[in-house]
N, CA, C and O atoms as a GROMACS GRO file, in nm:
protein
  264
    1MET      N    1  -0.396  -1.141  -0.528
    1MET     CA    2  -0.306  -1.027  -0.527
    1MET      C    3  -0.370  -0.911  -0.602
    1MET      O    4  -0.444  -0.930  -0.699
    2PHE      N    5  -0.340  -0.791  -0.557
    2PHE     CA    6  -0.390  -0.672  -0.625
    2PHE      C    7  -0.283  -0.565  -0.623
    2PHE      O    8  -0.188  -0.572  -0.546
    3VAL      N    9  -0.301  -0.465  -0.710
    3VAL     CA   10  -0.203  -0.356  -0.722
    3VAL      C   11  -0.274  -0.223  -0.696
    3VAL      O   12  -0.382  -0.197  -0.747
    4LEU      N   13  -0.210  -0.142  -0.615
    4LEU     CA   14  -0.258  -0.008  -0.588
    4LEU      C   15  -0.158   0.092  -0.643
    4LEU      O   16  -0.037   0.070  -0.636
    5GLU      N   17  -0.208   0.200  -0.698
    5GLU     CA   18  -0.122   0.309  -0.744
    5GLU      C   19  -0.126   0.417  -0.636
    5GLU      O   20  -0.231   0.475  -0.608
    6VAL      N   21  -0.010   0.441  -0.577
    6VAL     CA   22   0.000   0.533  -0.463
    6VAL      C   23   0.087   0.652  -0.501
    6VAL      O   24   0.199   0.635  -0.549
    7SER      N   25   0.035   0.771  -0.480
    7SER     CA   26   0.108   0.895  -0.511
    7SER      C   27   0.177   0.947  -0.386
    7SER      O   28   0.130   0.926  -0.275
    8GLY      N   29   0.290   1.015  -0.407
    8GLY     CA   30   0.354   1.086  -0.298
    8GLY      C   31   0.454   1.008  -0.216
    8GLY      O   32   0.498   1.056  -0.111
    9MET      N   33   0.491   0.888  -0.260
    9MET     CA   34   0.592   0.812  -0.185
    9MET      C   35   0.730   0.863  -0.226
    9MET      O   36   0.787   0.818  -0.325
   10GLY      N   37   0.782   0.958  -0.150
   10GLY     CA   38   0.905   1.024  -0.190
   10GLY      C   39   1.032   0.963  -0.137
   10GLY      O   40   1.141   0.996  -0.185
   11CYS      N   41   1.022   0.875  -0.038
   11CYS     CA   42   1.146   0.823   0.023
   11CYS      C   43   1.122   0.684   0.082
   11CYS      O   44   1.010   0.633   0.085
   12GLY      N   45   1.229   0.627   0.129
   12GLY     CA   46   1.221   0.495   0.190
   12GLY      C   47   1.136   0.493   0.316
   12GLY      O   48   1.074   0.392   0.348
   13SER      N   49   1.132   0.604   0.386
   13SER     CA   50   1.049   0.614   0.506
   13SER      C   51   0.900   0.597   0.471
   13SER      O   52   0.824   0.536   0.545
   14CYS      N   53   0.861   0.654   0.356
   14CYS     CA   54   0.722   0.639   0.310
   14CYS      C   55   0.690   0.492   0.286
   14CYS      O   56   0.584   0.443   0.325
   15VAL      N   57   0.782   0.423   0.221
   15VAL     CA   58   0.764   0.281   0.192
   15VAL      C   59   0.749   0.202   0.322
   15VAL      O   60   0.662   0.116   0.334
   16SER      N   61   0.835   0.232   0.419
   16SER     CA   62   0.830   0.162   0.548
   16SER      C   63   0.698   0.189   0.621
   16SER      O   64   0.638   0.098   0.678
   17LYS      N   65   0.654   0.314   0.618
   17LYS     CA   66   0.530   0.352   0.686
   17LYS      C   67   0.411   0.278   0.626
   17LYS      O   68   0.326   0.227   0.699
   18ILE      N   69   0.404   0.271   0.494
   18ILE     CA   70   0.294   0.202   0.427
   18ILE      C   71   0.300   0.052   0.455
   18ILE      O   72   0.198  -0.010   0.484
   19THR      N   73   0.419  -0.006   0.446
   19THR     CA   74   0.434  -0.149   0.473
   19THR      C   75   0.391  -0.182   0.616
   19THR      O   76   0.319  -0.279   0.638
   20ARG      N   77   0.435  -0.102   0.713
   20ARG     CA   78   0.398  -0.126   0.853
   20ARG      C   79   0.248  -0.117   0.875
   20ARG      O   80   0.191  -0.197   0.949
   21ALA      N   81   0.183  -0.020   0.810
   21ALA     CA   82   0.038  -0.004   0.826
   21ALA      C   83  -0.037  -0.125   0.774
   21ALA      O   84  -0.132  -0.172   0.836
   22ILE      N   85   0.005  -0.176   0.658
   22ILE     CA   86  -0.061  -0.293   0.601
   22ILE      C   87  -0.037  -0.415   0.689
   22ILE      O   88  -0.131  -0.489   0.718
   23LYS      N   89   0.088  -0.436   0.732
   23LYS     CA   90   0.121  -0.552   0.815
   23LYS      C   91   0.055  -0.545   0.953
   23LYS      O   92   0.025  -0.649   1.012
   24ALA      N   93   0.031  -0.425   1.004
   24ALA     CA   94  -0.036  -0.411   1.133
   24ALA      C   95  -0.181  -0.456   1.122
   24ALA      O   96  -0.238  -0.508   1.218
   25ASP      N   97  -0.240  -0.436   1.006
   25ASP     CA   98  -0.378  -0.476   0.983
   25ASP      C   99  -0.388  -0.624   0.946
   25ASP      O  100  -0.483  -0.691   0.987
   26ASP      N  101  -0.293  -0.674   0.869
   26ASP     CA  102  -0.291  -0.815   0.824
   26ASP      C  103  -0.146  -0.862   0.831
   26ASP      O  104  -0.068  -0.843   0.738
   27ALA      N  105  -0.112  -0.925   0.943
   27ALA     CA  106   0.027  -0.968   0.966
   27ALA      C  107   0.076  -1.067   0.861
   27ALA      O  108   0.197  -1.079   0.840
   28GLU      N  109  -0.014  -1.137   0.796
   28GLU     CA  110   0.023  -1.237   0.695
   28GLU      C  111   0.035  -1.178   0.554
   28GLU      O  112   0.071  -1.249   0.460
   29ALA      N  113   0.006  -1.050   0.540
   29ALA     CA  114   0.008  -0.986   0.408
   29ALA      C  115   0.149  -0.986   0.349
   29ALA      O  116   0.248  -0.975   0.421
   30SER      N  117   0.155  -0.999   0.218
   30SER     CA  118   0.280  -0.985   0.145
   30SER      C  119   0.272  -0.850   0.073
   30SER      O  120   0.177  -0.824  -0.001
   31VAL      N  121   0.373  -0.766   0.095
   31VAL     CA  122   0.373  -0.630   0.040
   31VAL      C  123   0.500  -0.608  -0.040
   31VAL      O  124   0.611  -0.633   0.009
   32SER      N  125   0.484  -0.561  -0.163
   32SER     CA  126   0.598  -0.527  -0.248
   32SER      C  127   0.572  -0.388  -0.305
   32SER      O  128   0.470  -0.364  -0.369
   33ILE      N  129   0.666  -0.296  -0.280
   33ILE     CA  130   0.646  -0.158  -0.322
   33ILE      C  131   0.757  -0.116  -0.417
   33ILE      O  132   0.876  -0.130  -0.388
   34ASP      N  133   0.716  -0.064  -0.533
   34ASP     CA  134   0.810  -0.005  -0.629
   34ASP      C  135   0.788   0.146  -0.624
   34ASP      O  136   0.700   0.200  -0.692
   35ARG      N  137   0.869   0.212  -0.544
   35ARG     CA  138   0.849   0.356  -0.519
   35ARG      C  139   0.853   0.441  -0.646
   35ARG      O  140   0.767   0.527  -0.662
   36PRO      N  141   0.950   0.421  -0.738
   36PRO     CA  142   0.953   0.508  -0.857
   36PRO      C  143   0.825   0.501  -0.941
   36PRO      O  144   0.781   0.602  -0.996
   37SER      N  145   0.764   0.383  -0.951
   37SER     CA  146   0.642   0.371  -1.031
   37SER      C  147   0.516   0.397  -0.950
   37SER      O  148   0.408   0.417  -1.007
   38GLY      N  149   0.528   0.398  -0.817
   38GLY     CA  150   0.412   0.419  -0.731
   38GLY      C  151   0.324   0.296  -0.717
   38GLY      O  152   0.210   0.307  -0.672
   39LYS      N  153   0.375   0.180  -0.755
   39LYS     CA  154   0.295   0.057  -0.751
   39LYS      C  155   0.317  -0.015  -0.618
   39LYS      O  156   0.430  -0.040  -0.576
   40VAL      N  157   0.206  -0.048  -0.553
   40VAL     CA  158   0.210  -0.126  -0.430
   40VAL      C  159   0.134  -0.256  -0.457
   40VAL      O  160   0.013  -0.255  -0.478
   41ARG      N  161   0.208  -0.367  -0.457
   41ARG     CA  162   0.148  -0.498  -0.480
   41ARG      C  163   0.124  -0.564  -0.345
   41ARG      O  164   0.214  -0.573  -0.262
   42VAL      N  165   0.000  -0.609  -0.326
   42VAL     CA  166  -0.037  -0.664  -0.196
   42VAL      C  167  -0.108  -0.797  -0.215
   42VAL      O  168  -0.196  -0.811  -0.300
   43GLU      N  169  -0.067  -0.894  -0.136
   43GLU     CA  170  -0.140  -1.020  -0.127
   43GLU      C  171  -0.193  -1.025   0.015
   43GLU      O  172  -0.116  -1.033   0.111
   44SER      N  173  -0.326  -1.020   0.028
   44SER     CA  174  -0.388  -1.009   0.160
   44SER      C  175  -0.528  -1.066   0.155
   44SER      O  176  -0.589  -1.077   0.049
   45THR      N  177  -0.578  -1.104   0.271
   45THR     CA  178  -0.717  -1.148   0.281
   45THR      C  179  -0.812  -1.027   0.283
   45THR      O  180  -0.933  -1.041   0.264
   46GLU      N  181  -0.754  -0.908   0.306
   46GLU     CA  182  -0.834  -0.786   0.304
   46GLU      C  183  -0.859  -0.740   0.161
   46GLU      O  184  -0.786  -0.778   0.069
   47SER      N  185  -0.961  -0.659   0.142
   47SER     CA  186  -0.996  -0.610   0.008
   47SER      C  187  -0.903  -0.497  -0.035
   47SER      O  188  -0.843  -0.430   0.050
   48PRO      N  189  -0.890  -0.476  -0.166
   48PRO     CA  190  -0.811  -0.361  -0.213
   48PRO      C  191  -0.864  -0.228  -0.157
   48PRO      O  192  -0.786  -0.139  -0.125
   49GLU      N  193  -0.994  -0.217  -0.145
   49GLU     CA  194  -1.054  -0.094  -0.092
   49GLU      C  195  -1.012  -0.070   0.054
   49GLU      O  196  -0.983   0.043   0.094
   50HIS      N  197  -1.009  -0.177   0.132
   50HIS     CA  198  -0.970  -0.166   0.273
   50HIS      C  199  -0.824  -0.125   0.286
   50HIS      O  200  -0.791  -0.034   0.362
   51ILE      N  201  -0.736  -0.192   0.212
   51ILE     CA  202  -0.593  -0.160   0.217
   51ILE      C  203  -0.570  -0.018   0.164
   51ILE      O  204  -0.489   0.056   0.218
   52GLY      N  205  -0.642   0.019   0.057
   52GLY     CA  206  -0.632   0.154   0.004
   52GLY      C  207  -0.670   0.258   0.108
   52GLY      O  208  -0.606   0.363   0.118
   53ALA      N  209  -0.774   0.230   0.185
   53ALA     CA  210  -0.818   0.323   0.290
   53ALA      C  211  -0.712   0.338   0.398
   53ALA      O  212  -0.692   0.447   0.452
   54LEU      N  213  -0.644   0.228   0.431
   54LEU     CA  214  -0.535   0.236   0.530
   54LEU      C  215  -0.425   0.330   0.481
   54LEU      O  216  -0.375   0.413   0.557
   55ILE      N  217  -0.390   0.316   0.354
   55ILE     CA  218  -0.283   0.399   0.296
   55ILE      C  219  -0.328   0.545   0.287
   55ILE      O  220  -0.250   0.636   0.315
   56GLU      N  221  -0.452   0.567   0.247
   56GLU     CA  222  -0.504   0.704   0.238
   56GLU      C  223  -0.506   0.770   0.374
   56GLU      O  224  -0.486   0.891   0.384
   57ALA      N  225  -0.532   0.693   0.480
   57ALA     CA  226  -0.532   0.749   0.616
   57ALA      C  227  -0.394   0.801   0.655
   57ALA      O  228  -0.381   0.885   0.744
   58LEU      N  229  -0.290   0.750   0.588
   58LEU     CA  230  -0.154   0.798   0.612
   58LEU      C  231  -0.123   0.924   0.532
   58LEU      O  232  -0.018   0.986   0.549
   59GLY      N  233  -0.215   0.963   0.443
   59GLY     CA  234  -0.199   1.086   0.365
   59GLY      C  235  -0.154   1.067   0.222
   59GLY      O  236  -0.116   1.163   0.156
   60TYR      N  237  -0.159   0.943   0.172
   60TYR     CA  238  -0.118   0.915   0.034
   60TYR      C  239  -0.240   0.887  -0.053
   60TYR      O  240  -0.319   0.798  -0.020
   61PRO      N  241  -0.258   0.959  -0.162
   61PRO     CA  242  -0.369   0.929  -0.253
   61PRO      C  243  -0.349   0.790  -0.317
   61PRO      O  244  -0.238   0.753  -0.356
   62VAL      N  245  -0.459   0.715  -0.325
   62VAL     CA  246  -0.455   0.578  -0.376
   62VAL      C  247  -0.556   0.558  -0.486
   62VAL      O  248  -0.668   0.610  -0.480
   63LYS      N  249  -0.515   0.483  -0.588
   63LYS     CA  250  -0.606   0.440  -0.694
   63LYS      C  251  -0.585   0.290  -0.711
   63LYS      O  252  -0.472   0.243  -0.718
   64ILE      N  253  -0.695   0.216  -0.719
   64ILE     CA  254  -0.687   0.072  -0.738
   64ILE      C  255  -0.663   0.047  -0.887
   64ILE      O  256  -0.742   0.090  -0.972
   65ALA      N  257  -0.554  -0.022  -0.917
   65ALA     CA  258  -0.523  -0.055  -1.058
   65ALA      C  259  -0.617  -0.164  -1.105
   65ALA      O  260  -0.631  -0.267  -1.040
   66ARG      N  261  -0.680  -0.141  -1.217
   66ARG     CA  262  -0.776  -0.240  -1.272
   66ARG      C  263  -0.720  -0.304  -1.395
   66ARG      O  264  -0.786  -0.389  -1.455
   0.00000   0.00000   0.00000
């Protein structure tokens, strides 16, 4: 599992869009998003960098939490 810090998630639609993008790439992924804190927790076979790139392609700045 890894955590990404995502900026600009202003509404539930943003959360849905990000979740759908991750699940479209890895249907088995587990995604938990805390919109107020900007934390996106992902359990996936894909790398944090790959998932971060998917989210950035949607227009949200991403930082991998270390």
